[in-house]
ROVO-552905 format. One record per residue: x, y, z of N, C-alpha, C in turn. Coordinates in pm, whole numbers, plus 50000, padded with zeros to 5 digits. Each point is the difference from the previous one (the first is absolute). Layout:
BEGIN
[marke [X, Y, Z], [X, Y, Z], [X, Y, Z]]
...
REM end
This chain:
BEGIN
[marke [33214, 65752, 83786], [49924, 50126, 50005], [50020, 50067, 50135]]
[marke [50016, 50132, 50000], [50011, 50076, 50125], [49874, 49982, 50083]]
[marke [50019, 49981, 50133], [49882, 49976, 50085], [49907, 50120, 50006]]
[marke [50050, 50118, 49962], [49916, 50118, 50004], [49936, 50032, 49865]]
[marke [50025, 49915, 49902], [49941, 50022, 49867], [49862, 49938, 49993]]
[marke [49907, 50063, 49929], [49866, 49941, 49984], [50006, 49874, 49917]]
[marke [49898, 49916, 50014], [49999, 49877, 49923], [49931, 50018, 49865]]
[marke [49968, 50124, 49963], [49946, 50029, 49868], [50073, 50122, 49943]]
[marke [50007, 50011, 49868], [50040, 50124, 49936], [49876, 50087, 49985]]
[marke [50009, 50124, 50044], [49885, 50090, 49994], [49998, 50075, 49868]]
[marke [49879, 50027, 49953], [49980, 50087, 49886], [49883, 50092, 50031]]
[marke [49965, 50089, 49910], [49888, 50092, 50025], [49871, 49919, 50014]]
[marke [49925, 50030, 50106], [49873, 49931, 50024], [49886, 50099, 50018]]
[marke [49884, 49966, 49947], [49882, 50086, 50007], [49885, 49923, 50063]]
[marke [49926, 50064, 50088], [49882, 49940, 50062], [49885, 50099, 50001]]
[marke [49879, 49949, 49999], [49882, 50084, 49993], [49894, 49949, 50096]]
[marke [49919, 50090, 50054], [49886, 49962, 50085], [49891, 50105, 49988]]
[marke [49875, 49956, 50007], [49888, 50093, 49992], [49955, 50041, 50140]]
[marke [49933, 50114, 50006], [49939, 50046, 50124], [49858, 49948, 50012]]
[marke [49928, 50054, 50096], [49860, 49962, 50018], [49920, 50120, 50048]]
[marke [49871, 49985, 50007], [49910, 50107, 50043], [49926, 49953, 50125]]
[marke [50077, 49984, 50108], [49938, 49952, 50123], [49961, 49854, 49990]]
[marke [49895, 49965, 50071], [49963, 49860, 50013], [49852, 49977, 49971]]
[marke [49970, 49877, 49961], [49861, 49955, 49992], [49955, 49942, 50133]]
[marke [50093, 49945, 50075], [49969, 49941, 50130], [50127, 50002, 50084]]
[marke [49985, 50038, 50128], [50113, 49992, 50092], [49948, 49974, 50140]]
[marke [50068, 49911, 50072], [49959, 49967, 50136], [50090, 49894, 50058]]
[marke [49941, 49910, 50079], [50074, 49885, 50054], [49927, 49873, 49959]]
[marke [50080, 49897, 49964], [49943, 49880, 49939], [50076, 49877, 50050]]
[marke [49928, 49889, 50010], [50063, 49876, 50044], [50076, 49936, 49884]]
[marke [50123, 49958, 50027], [50082, 49932, 49901], [50000, 49850, 50028]]
[marke [50076, 49925, 49919], [50005, 49854, 50015], [50056, 49957, 50135]]
[marke [50078, 50089, 50064], [50056, 49964, 50130], [49901, 50019, 50114]]
[marke [49876, 50043, 49968], [49898, 50018, 50101], [50008, 50132, 50074]]
[marke [50098, 50083, 49968], [50018, 50128, 50066], [49942, 50112, 49915]]
[marke [49969, 50112, 50067], [49952, 50118, 49930], [50119, 50083, 49952]]
[marke [49992, 50044, 49876], [50106, 50082, 49940], [49936, 50124, 49938]]
[marke [50068, 50113, 50011], [49955, 50118, 49927], [50020, 49975, 49851]]
[marke [49898, 50033, 49922], [50009, 49970, 49858], [49918, 50097, 49917]]
[marke [50022, 49998, 49868], [49933, 50093, 49910], [49993, 49946, 49858]]
[marke [49903, 50054, 49927], [49990, 49981, 49854], [50011, 50139, 49940]]
[marke [50103, 50025, 49921], [50020, 50133, 49947], [49924, 50022, 49869]]
[marke [49982, 50128, 49966], [49944, 50042, 49872], [50115, 50045, 49911]]
[marke [50047, 49918, 49906], [50117, 50038, 49919], [49973, 50124, 49916]]
[marke [50104, 50082, 49986], [49990, 50125, 49922], [50125, 50006, 49910]]
[marke [49997, 49929, 49887], [50122, 49983, 49920], [50053, 50127, 49935]]
[marke [49918, 50106, 49991], [50051, 50125, 49946], [50101, 50064, 50094]]
[marke [49996, 49961, 50126], [50100, 50043, 50098], [50103, 49888, 50013]]
[marke [50127, 50032, 49978], [50100, 49894, 50001], [50137, 50056, 50035]]
[marke [50088, 49911, 50043], [50140, 50031, 50026], [50088, 49911, 49912]]
[marke [50105, 50059, 49946], [50100, 49926, 49924], [50135, 50024, 50066]]
[marke [50069, 49892, 50035], [50131, 50008, 50062], [50106, 49948, 49904]]
[marke [50110, 50073, 49992], [50114, 49958, 49917], [50125, 49995, 50087]]
[marke [50064, 49883, 50004], [50124, 49984, 50076], [50118, 49984, 49904]]
[marke [50099, 50089, 50016], [50121, 49995, 49918], [50118, 49970, 50092]]
[marke [50060, 49881, 49987], [50112, 49965, 50089], [50123, 50085, 49971]]
[marke [50074, 50031, 50105], [50126, 50072, 49987], [50102, 49935, 50092]]
[marke [50124, 50028, 49976], [50108, 49945, 50082], [50013, 50083, 50127]]
[marke [49906, 49983, 50088], [49994, 50075, 50126], [49930, 49914, 50103]]
[marke [50014, 50037, 50126], [49937, 49922, 50107], [49873, 50067, 50051]]
[marke [49951, 50101, 49931], [49881, 50071, 50047], [49891, 50002, 49893]]
[marke [49877, 50021, 50047], [49886, 50017, 49911], [49962, 50148, 50001]]
[marke [49999, 50060, 49884], [49958, 50139, 49987], [49857, 50001, 49947]]
[marke [49912, 50070, 50073], [49857, 50000, 49966], [49959, 50133, 49941]]
[marke [49921, 49997, 49894], [49941, 50120, 49942], [49854, 49972, 49969]]
[marke [49906, 50085, 50049], [50021, 50119, 50080], [50048, 49966, 50142]]
[marke [50068, 50097, 50062], [50046, 49983, 50138], [49879, 49984, 50091]]
[marke [50015, 49917, 50102], [49893, 49982, 50098], [49919, 49875, 49983]]
[marke [50022, 49924, 49894], [49926, 49875, 49982], [50068, 49890, 50083]]
[marke [49996, 50017, 50132], [50075, 49913, 50090], [49946, 49857, 50000]]
[marke [49869, 49984, 49982], [49943, 49865, 49998], [50048, 49922, 49878]]
[marke [50008, 50068, 49886], [50051, 49935, 49880], [50147, 49963, 50016]]
[marke [50077, 50087, 50066], [50141, 49970, 50025], [50013, 49877, 50090]]
[marke [49916, 49993, 50103], [50002, 49883, 50089], [49960, 49874, 49922]]
[marke [49906, 50014, 49909], [49957, 49886, 49920], [50113, 49946, 49913]]
[marke [50079, 50092, 49943], [50114, 49957, 49919], [50098, 49920, 50085]]
[marke [50031, 50052, 50120], [50095, 49931, 50088], [49948, 49862, 50039]]
[marke [49873, 49989, 50032], [49942, 49872, 50040], [49998, 49901, 49882]]
[marke [49977, 50052, 49881], [49996, 49913, 49881], [50138, 49940, 49973]]
[marke [50103, 50085, 50002], [50134, 49947, 49975], [50045, 49905, 50111]]
[marke [49960, 50027, 50123], [50031, 49907, 50109], [49932, 49866, 49976]]
[marke [49873, 50004, 49956], [49927, 49878, 49969], [50069, 49921, 49889]]
[marke [50060, 50070, 49904], [50069, 49935, 49889], [50139, 49949, 50037]]
[marke [50047, 50036, 50120], [50131, 49952, 50044], [50114, 50095, 49975]]
[marke [49969, 50125, 49966], [50106, 50097, 49978], [50056, 50048, 50134]]
[marke [50132, 50017, 50004], [50066, 50061, 50115], [50035, 50144, 49968]]
[marke [50033, 50026, 49877], [50041, 50133, 49958], [49929, 50034, 49869]]
[marke [49945, 50120, 49992], [49927, 50042, 49881], [49989, 50151, 50004]]
[marke [49970, 50060, 49891], [49981, 50145, 49997], [49951, 50043, 49864]]
[marke [49948, 50122, 49996], [49950, 50052, 49874], [49902, 50113, 50021]]
[marke [49931, 50034, 49893], [49903, 50110, 50001], [49860, 49944, 49981]]
[marke [49909, 50038, 50090], [49859, 49963, 49988], [49920, 50125, 49970]]
[marke [49930, 49999, 49888], [49915, 50113, 49961], [49855, 49956, 50004]]
[marke [49917, 50077, 50068], [49856, 49973, 50007], [49926, 50106, 49920]]
[marke [49919, 49958, 49905], [49912, 50090, 49926], [49857, 49961, 50033]]
[marke [49926, 50092, 50059], [49865, 49967, 50048], [49905, 50116, 49978]]
[marke [49875, 49968, 49969], [49895, 50101, 49991], [49896, 49980, 50111]]
[marke [50041, 49935, 50109], [49908, 49968, 50109], [50013, 50102, 50112]]
[marke [49896, 50076, 50031], [50006, 50093, 50114], [50018, 49923, 50131]]
[marke [50075, 50058, 50090], [50028, 49934, 50128], [49894, 50035, 50104]]
[marke [49976, 49906, 50091], [49926, 50023, 50125], [49850, 50023, 49983]]
[marke [49942, 49953, 49890], [49855, 50012, 49982], [49931, 49865, 49983]]
[marke [50076, 49891, 49990], [49938, 49869, 49985], [50020, 49937, 49865]]
[marke [50094, 50054, 49920], [50027, 49945, 49867], [50104, 49888, 50003]]
[marke [50058, 49972, 50117], [50101, 49895, 50008], [50134, 50042, 49942]]
[marke [50038, 50126, 50017], [50122, 50052, 49937], [50125, 49930, 50052]]
[marke [50011, 49985, 50132], [50124, 49942, 50053], [50014, 49854, 49963]]
[marke [49890, 49924, 50003], [50008, 49859, 49961], [50035, 49985, 49853]]
[marke [49944, 50085, 49915], [50034, 49993, 49858], [50149, 50027, 49979]]
[marke [50054, 50100, 50071], [50144, 50027, 49991], [50081, 49879, 50045]]
[marke [49960, 49942, 50113], [50074, 49889, 50058], [49995, 49877, 49909]]
[marke [49882, 49965, 49951], [49987, 49882, 49914], [50076, 50021, 49869]]
[marke [49990, 50121, 49943], [50076, 50029, 49878], [50150, 49988, 50025]]
[marke [50047, 50047, 50116], [50143, 49993, 50033], [50045, 49855, 50017]]
[marke [49920, 49919, 50067], [50033, 49858, 50017], [50011, 49931, 49865]]
[marke [49905, 50027, 49912], [50001, 49938, 49867], [50120, 50049, 49918]]
[marke [50037, 50128, 50017], [50115, 50052, 49927], [50129, 49933, 50047]]
[marke [50015, 49983, 50132], [50120, 49936, 50053], [50007, 49854, 49956]]
[marke [49887, 49930, 50004], [49998, 49861, 49956], [50034, 49990, 49852]]
[marke [49942, 50089, 49919], [50028, 49998, 49856], [50147, 50030, 49973]]
[marke [50059, 50088, 50082], [50142, 50032, 49984], [50088, 49877, 50018]]
[marke [49956, 49907, 50085], [50075, 49876, 50023], [49953, 49886, 49912]]
[marke [49906, 50030, 49907], [49950, 49895, 49911], [49903, 49906, 50066]]
[marke [49934, 50046, 50107], [49906, 49917, 50076], [49858, 50053, 49982]]
[marke [49903, 49913, 50019], [49859, 50038, 50003], [49937, 49936, 50123]]
[marke [49953, 50081, 50093], [49944, 49950, 50125], [49853, 49965, 49985]]
[marke [49953, 49909, 50083], [49856, 49975, 50011], [49934, 50121, 50065]]
[marke [49868, 50011, 49982], [49928, 50110, 50063], [50007, 49989, 50152]]
[marke [49999, 49879, 50053], [50010, 49982, 50145], [50133, 50051, 50053]]
[marke [50109, 49970, 49930], [50132, 50047, 50043], [50008, 50152, 49996]]
[marke [49950, 50060, 49891], [50000, 50146, 49990], [49920, 50060, 50116]]
[marke [49885, 49940, 50032], [49915, 50053, 50107], [50068, 49992, 50136]]
[marke [50068, 49889, 50028], [50069, 49987, 50129], [50114, 50101, 50011]]
[marke [50073, 50021, 49891], [50107, 50099, 50001], [49943, 50141, 50016]]
[marke [49885, 50027, 49938], [49938, 50132, 50011], [49959, 50031, 50143]]
[marke [49940, 49902, 50067], [49961, 50021, 50140], [50123, 50022, 50087]]
[marke [50106, 49925, 49974], [50124, 50018, 50076], [50057, 50141, 49979]]
[marke [49980, 50054, 49881], [50055, 50132, 49967], [49919, 50113, 50059]]
[marke [49867, 49984, 50011], [49919, 50115, 50042], [49905, 49974, 50115]]
[marke [49998, 49880, 50055], [49919, 49974, 50119], [49859, 49956, 49971]]
[marke [49939, 50057, 49900], [49867, 49959, 49952], [49997, 50027, 49851]]
[marke [49933, 49913, 49926], [50009, 50007, 49854], [49866, 49962, 49938]]
[marke [49972, 50062, 49886], [49883, 49960, 49922], [50039, 49887, 49903]]
[marke [49901, 49933, 49941], [50032, 49888, 49909], [50041, 50044, 49860]]
[marke [50087, 50101, 49991], [50041, 50050, 49870], [50071, 49893, 49918]]
[marke [50065, 49904, 50067], [50071, 49894, 49929], [49904, 49910, 49922]]
[marke [49870, 50006, 50032], [49901, 49915, 49933], [49936, 50070, 49880]]
[marke [50047, 50121, 49970], [49966, 50068, 49873], [49851, 50006, 49971]]
[marke [49921, 50033, 50101], [49858, 50018, 49980], [49915, 49876, 50013]]
[marke [50062, 49885, 50027], [49922, 49877, 50017], [49920, 50006, 50129]]
[marke [49888, 49928, 50004], [49910, 50004, 50115], [50051, 49905, 50109]]
[marke [50056, 50060, 50105], [50046, 49923, 50115], [49960, 50073, 50127]]
[marke [49976, 49922, 50105], [49984, 50055, 50135], [50138, 49991, 50063]]
[marke [50061, 50115, 50027], [50143, 50009, 50030], [50021, 50051, 50141]]
[marke [50085, 49931, 50076], [50038, 50043, 50135], [50113, 50102, 49988]]
[marke [49966, 50127, 50014], [50094, 50106, 49964], [50117, 50015, 50096]]
[marke [49988, 49950, 50122], [50111, 50010, 50094], [50086, 49874, 50004]]
[marke [49960, 49899, 49925], [50076, 49875, 49998], [50043, 49959, 49860]]
[marke [49947, 50067, 49900], [50041, 49973, 49863], [49955, 49865, 49948]]
[marke [49886, 49953, 50047], [49952, 49869, 49954], [49857, 50011, 49950]]
[marke [49963, 49910, 49911], [49864, 49995, 49949], [49914, 49914, 50093]]
[marke [49892, 50058, 50050], [49906, 49925, 50082], [49909, 49916, 49911]]
[marke [49961, 50057, 49886], [49913, 49927, 49907], [50025, 50045, 49857]]
[marke [50022, 49904, 49911], [50001, 50025, 49856], [49857, 49978, 49951]]
[marke [49941, 50100, 49937], [49863, 49987, 49953], [49995, 49926, 49867]]
[marke [49882, 49950, 49967], [49984, 49910, 49886], [50020, 50069, 49866]]
[marke [49984, 50132, 49997], [50009, 50074, 49874], [50052, 50139, 50033]]
[marke [50008, 50086, 49900], [50032, 50140, 50023], [49873, 50073, 50043]]
[marke [50017, 50120, 50056], [49884, 50078, 50038], [49918, 50035, 49876]]
[marke [49869, 50011, 50014], [49918, 50042, 49885], [50039, 50141, 49958]]
[marke [49973, 50036, 49874], [50046, 50130, 49949], [49917, 50116, 50055]]
[marke [50072, 50105, 50039], [49939, 50124, 50049], [50049, 50118, 49920]]
[marke [49917, 50103, 49989], [50045, 50137, 49977], [49990, 50071, 50134]]
[marke [50104, 50075, 50034], [50010, 50063, 50131], [50015, 50150, 49984]]
[marke [49921, 50075, 50074], [50021, 50145, 50010], [50070, 50025, 50132]]
[marke [50129, 50027, 49993], [50080, 50016, 50121], [50018, 50146, 50037]]
[marke [49998, 50028, 50132], [50013, 50137, 50050], [50069, 49999, 50136]]
[marke [50040, 50118, 50042], [50032, 50025, 50141], [49956, 50142, 50032]]
[marke [49978, 50027, 50129], [49954, 50133, 50040], [50117, 50077, 50061]]
[marke [50014, 50129, 49967], [50116, 50077, 50048], [50008, 50014, 50151]]
[marke [49890, 49980, 50071], [50008, 50007, 50147], [50068, 49878, 50062]]
[marke [50010, 49891, 49925], [50062, 49877, 50052], [50151, 50006, 49979]]
[marke [50074, 49995, 50110], [50144, 50015, 49995], [50070, 49869, 49963]]
[marke [50118, 50009, 49936], [50077, 49879, 49968], [50022, 49912, 50122]]
[marke [50009, 49869, 49977], [50010, 49902, 50107], [50135, 49928, 49991]]
[marke [50073, 49996, 50112], [50123, 49921, 50008], [49960, 49861, 50050]]
[marke [49996, 49905, 49909], [49946, 49867, 50030], [50068, 49935, 50119]]
[marke [50133, 50006, 50005], [50073, 49930, 50104], [49982, 50063, 50137]]
[marke [49960, 50129, 50005], [49975, 50066, 50128], [49851, 50005, 50034]]
[marke [49918, 49943, 49911], [49856, 49994, 50027], [49971, 49879, 50089]]
[marke [49944, 50020, 50119], [49971, 49885, 50087], [49904, 49903, 49931]]
[marke [50028, 49870, 50003], [49908, 49903, 49938], [49860, 50010, 50062]]
[marke [49899, 49988, 49916], [49862, 50006, 50049], [49976, 49888, 50102]]
[marke [49929, 50033, 50107], [49965, 49901, 50101], [49854, 49961, 49978]]
[marke [49979, 49890, 49928], [49866, 49957, 49964], [49934, 49929, 50116]]
[marke [49870, 50021, 50014], [49928, 49930, 50106], [49945, 49867, 49947]]
[marke [49939, 49923, 50090], [49954, 49865, 49964], [49896, 50004, 49889]]
[marke [49914, 50101, 50003], [49896, 50011, 49897], [50063, 50024, 49863]]
[marke [50101, 50088, 49995], [50067, 50029, 49874], [50075, 49877, 49948]]
[marke [50063, 49926, 50090], [50073, 49880, 49959], [49905, 49898, 49939]]
[marke [49880, 49988, 50055], [49901, 49909, 49943], [49954, 50051, 49863]]
[marke [49988, 50134, 49987], [49965, 50057, 49870], [50106, 49965, 49895]]
[marke [50125, 50006, 50040], [50107, 49968, 49905], [49991, 49856, 49951]]
[marke [49960, 49910, 50089], [49984, 49861, 49959], [49894, 49988, 49890]]
[marke [49889, 50070, 50018], [49893, 49998, 49900], [50042, 50069, 49871]]
[marke [50069, 50114, 50013], [50040, 50076, 49882], [50103, 49923, 49917]]
[marke [50087, 49926, 50066], [50096, 49918, 49926], [49927, 49895, 49915]]
[marke [49901, 49937, 50059], [49923, 49901, 49926], [49925, 50060, 49883]]
[marke [49942, 50119, 50022], [49929, 50067, 49892], [50096, 50044, 49889]]
[marke [50119, 50047, 50039], [50100, 50039, 49899], [50039, 49879, 49915]]
[marke [50019, 49886, 50063], [50037, 49879, 49926], [49890, 49962, 49901]]
[marke [49874, 50009, 50043], [49890, 49969, 49910], [49990, 50100, 49886]]
[marke [50020, 50129, 50032], [49992, 50103, 49896], [50108, 49980, 49894]]
[marke [50120, 49962, 50044], [50110, 49979, 49905], [49974, 49873, 49918]]
[marke [49955, 49896, 50065], [49972, 49876, 49928], [49892, 50020, 49895]]
[marke [49896, 50076, 50033], [49887, 50020, 49909], [50018, 50123, 49910]]
[marke [50113, 50074, 50018], [50024, 50124, 49927], [49883, 50097, 50017]]
[marke [49959, 50015, 50125], [49886, 50083, 50036], [50053, 50132, 50058]]
[marke [50007, 50103, 49914], [50056, 50127, 50042], [49914, 50068, 50106]]
[marke [49868, 49988, 49988], [49914, 50069, 50097], [50012, 49938, 50140]]
[marke [50017, 49869, 50009], [50020, 49938, 50130], [50134, 50043, 50060]]
[marke [50105, 50002, 49921], [50129, 50042, 50052], [49996, 50149, 50039]]
[marke [49923, 50079, 49928], [49981, 50140, 50037], [49935, 50014, 50137]]
[marke [49904, 49914, 50031], [49937, 50005, 50133], [50099, 49961, 50109]]
[marke [50088, 49904, 49968], [50106, 49965, 50095], [50089, 50121, 50028]]
[marke [50039, 50070, 49893], [50085, 50117, 50014], [49932, 50108, 50084]]
[marke [49871, 50022, 49979], [49927, 50100, 50077], [49999, 49964, 50148]]
[marke [49973, 49875, 50030], [49998, 49956, 50141], [50137, 50018, 50064]]
[marke [50105, 49967, 49927], [50135, 50018, 50053], [50033, 50147, 50020]]
[marke [49954, 50085, 49908], [50027, 50143, 50013], [49926, 50058, 50121]]
[marke [49881, 49950, 50031], [49927, 50046, 50118], [50077, 49964, 50128]]
[marke [50055, 49881, 50005], [50079, 49960, 50116], [50125, 50088, 50010]]
[marke [50064, 50023, 49887], [50120, 50084, 49999], [49971, 50142, 50049]]
[marke [49883, 50052, 49966], [49964, 50136, 50040], [49999, 50015, 50151]]
[marke [49971, 49892, 50073], [50001, 50006, 50147], [50142, 50007, 50055]]
[marke [50099, 49965, 49918], [50139, 49994, 50048], [50089, 50107, 49937]]
[marke [49973, 50039, 49876], [50073, 50107, 49932], [49900, 50072, 49910]]
[marke [49942, 50106, 50054], [49887, 50063, 49931], [50047, 50081, 49879]]
[marke [49911, 50008, 49901], [50021, 50078, 49878], [49899, 50115, 49998]]
[marke [50046, 50118, 49961], [49908, 50113, 49985], [49900, 49973, 49889]]
[marke [49876, 50039, 50023], [49891, 49986, 49903], [49968, 49854, 49967]]
[marke [50033, 49909, 50092], [49974, 49858, 49976], [49852, 49973, 49980]]
[marke [49916, 50055, 50085], [49855, 49977, 49987], [49947, 50056, 49869]]
[marke [50055, 50115, 49957], [49960, 50056, 49872], [50037, 49905, 49886]]
[marke [50116, 49937, 50011], [50043, 49906, 49896], [49912, 49876, 49998]]
[marke [49957, 49954, 50117], [49906, 49887, 50005], [49870, 50034, 49931]]
[marke [49948, 50120, 50029], [49873, 50041, 49938], [50015, 50014, 49850]]
[marke [50112, 50057, 49956], [50022, 50017, 49858], [50012, 49865, 49930]]
[marke [50067, 49904, 50064], [50013, 49867, 49941], [49864, 49940, 49970]]
[marke [49908, 50012, 50097], [49865, 49947, 49980], [49925, 50080, 49893]]
[marke [50016, 50131, 50002], [49926, 50086, 49907], [50037, 49974, 49855]]
[marke [50129, 49975, 49972], [50045, 49986, 49861], [50004, 49854, 49955]]
[marke [49954, 49909, 50086], [49994, 49860, 49961], [50133, 49926, 50009]]
[marke [50094, 50054, 50081], [50125, 49928, 50022], [49974, 49872, 50078]]
[marke [50090, 49904, 49986], [49978, 49873, 50070], [50073, 49994, 50134]]
[marke [50079, 50103, 50033], [50068, 49998, 50128], [50093, 50118, 50016]]
[marke [50045, 50017, 50124], [50097, 50103, 50034], [50118, 49933, 50068]]
[marke [50121, 50019, 49946], [50120, 49943, 50060], [50090, 50114, 50048]]
[marke [50086, 49969, 50096], [50087, 50102, 50059], [50141, 49944, 50018]]
[marke [50093, 50092, 50023], [50132, 49961, 50050], [49990, 49993, 50152]]
[marke [50018, 49881, 50056], [49983, 49981, 50143], [50114, 50061, 50081]]
[marke [50111, 50033, 49933], [50108, 50074, 50067], [50044, 50115, 49910]]
[marke [49902, 50072, 49947], [50026, 50113, 49911], [49878, 50089, 49990]]
[marke [49996, 50083, 49898], [49894, 50099, 49986], [49905, 49973, 49883]]
[marke [50027, 49898, 49921], [49927, 49977, 49875], [49862, 49940, 50022]]
[marke [49908, 50037, 49912], [49869, 49935, 49989], [49972, 49977, 49853]]
[marke [49924, 49895, 49970], [49968, 49971, 49861], [49860, 49945, 49985]]
[marke [49923, 50058, 49909], [49867, 49948, 49967], [50016, 49895, 49890]]
[marke [49944, 49881, 50025], [50016, 49886, 49909], [49878, 49986, 49908]]
[marke [50029, 49968, 49874], [49895, 49970, 49903], [50037, 49872, 49927]]
[marke [49904, 49908, 49975], [50032, 49884, 49916], [50044, 50047, 49862]]
[marke [50118, 49958, 49957], [50061, 50055, 49878], [49923, 49964, 49874]]
[marke [49918, 49895, 50005], [49934, 49953, 49878], [49857, 50051, 49986]]
[marke [49955, 50086, 50093], [49863, 50053, 49989], [49992, 50104, 49888]]
[marke [49884, 50007, 49938], [49976, 50092, 49889], [50013, 50145, 50047]]
[marke [50075, 50080, 49926], [50012, 50142, 50031], [50088, 50034, 50118]]
[marke [50080, 49904, 50047], [50074, 50023, 50124], [50110, 50105, 49982]]
[marke [50060, 50012, 49884], [50105, 50099, 49981], [49943, 50141, 50011]]
[marke [49886, 50025, 49938], [49937, 50131, 50009], [49959, 50030, 50144]]
[marke [49949, 49899, 50070], [49957, 50021, 50140], [50118, 50032, 50090]]
[marke [50108, 49926, 49985], [50116, 50025, 50087], [50062, 50136, 49972]]
[marke [50006, 50040, 49874], [50055, 50132, 49969], [49912, 50112, 50057]]
[marke [49869, 49980, 49997], [49909, 50100, 50057], [50017, 50008, 50151]]
[marke [50015, 49886, 50066], [50023, 49999, 50146], [50132, 50068, 50033]]
[marke [50104, 49973, 49921], [50130, 50063, 50024], [49990, 50152, 49990]]
[marke [49929, 50051, 49899], [49982, 50145, 49986], [49926, 50057, 50121]]
[marke [49901, 49928, 50045], [49922, 50046, 50115], [50087, 50008, 50126]]
[marke [50086, 49902, 50018], [50086, 49999, 50119], [50106, 50109, 49993]]
[marke [50052, 50029, 49881], [50096, 50109, 49987], [49936, 50133, 50040]]
[marke [49877, 50020, 49961], [49930, 50125, 50033], [49955, 50002, 50145]]
[marke [50010, 49888, 50070], [49961, 49993, 50141], [50119, 50014, 50095]]
[marke [50118, 50029, 49945], [50116, 50027, 50086], [50092, 49882, 50023]]
[marke [49978, 49887, 49933], [50090, 49886, 50016], [50123, 50018, 49910]]
[marke [50108, 49929, 50037], [50125, 50008, 49927], [50040, 49863, 49947]]
[marke [50102, 49999, 49912], [50051, 49876, 49940], [49886, 49915, 49944]]
[marke [49904, 50065, 49936], [49886, 49928, 49943], [50047, 49931, 49872]]
[marke [49980, 49870, 49993], [50043, 49924, 49884], [49905, 49885, 49975]]
[marke [49989, 49960, 49875], [49921, 49883, 49962], [50096, 49896, 49945]]
[marke [49994, 49879, 50055], [50086, 49894, 49949], [49925, 49868, 50002]]
[marke [50056, 49903, 49930], [49935, 49869, 49984], [50088, 49888, 50049]]
[marke [49938, 49898, 50054], [50069, 49873, 50026], [49918, 49892, 49930]]
[marke [50068, 49905, 49938], [49933, 49895, 49923], [50037, 49864, 50052]]
[marke [49913, 49903, 49977], [50018, 49867, 50056], [50122, 49928, 49946]]
[marke [50045, 50035, 49881], [50118, 49932, 49944], [50128, 50076, 50029]]
[marke [49998, 50077, 50108], [50116, 50079, 50039], [49959, 50145, 50013]]
[marke [50069, 50075, 50084], [49963, 50138, 50026], [50058, 50089, 49891]]
[marke [49913, 50081, 49938], [50047, 50093, 49898], [49926, 50131, 50014]]
[marke [50051, 50103, 49937], [49934, 50129, 49998], [49946, 50028, 49861]]
[marke [49890, 50073, 49992], [49942, 50028, 49869], [50084, 50103, 49924]]
REM end
């Protein structure tokens, strides 16, 4: 075999990844190594997704469509290097309905989908840990998109899981919004939050409460965790009308307010199994639309996997 030939025959490969709607918790947390790591628990939003298709060609270059998806292109190169390829080429097409720079995880979804497409093209299936490490290498910081909505505390700058929780997150209905005064955020150029000692101690408590809420499938407890995390985030990356959203959450009987800690999104949480919750969330969504908010949407996450109604 020629030394420049790949050790696999390539065929068309397809990969998919879902986006998210900010986080339920984000901060710094102690890992098994005894060190503090930046970490997060995301709120999966499966209606937002990226699909990557890789078509090999007899060329030494990767052509990307749409143009400008440089992180996905880097992910393809890193994936083939990981597989042992010296020479490869083809067309990578990304189809996505995820808006960029608001906290939906658009770039990570593109990157994870691209990694999965390249692996599938070579007839390989990577572990979630491998996909996550490649994603961080491709974009510098990554969300846990490779875990497909599973409940993990994820170190976004290292691509590792700090804690696997005992179950999936309890089911929520979420009324998601953003305010037009809040400008898009470039995550990689956003300085990391500098948490003080009091906030770090809060994160220790919130992590424990999140674990208990997930174990007991207690949506209202996890909602309180999300609210506490959003209050801390507000001190580091403020959202317009945040206090109004807190008041509205209490007024309409929501169990918490979650935010994108490096974006513009906010979401009012409701336990998905409460009586009349669909009518309540739709009424709240209408109220927020008339109050000047944008991208108002109602979506669901369920304990047996994240889905949309």
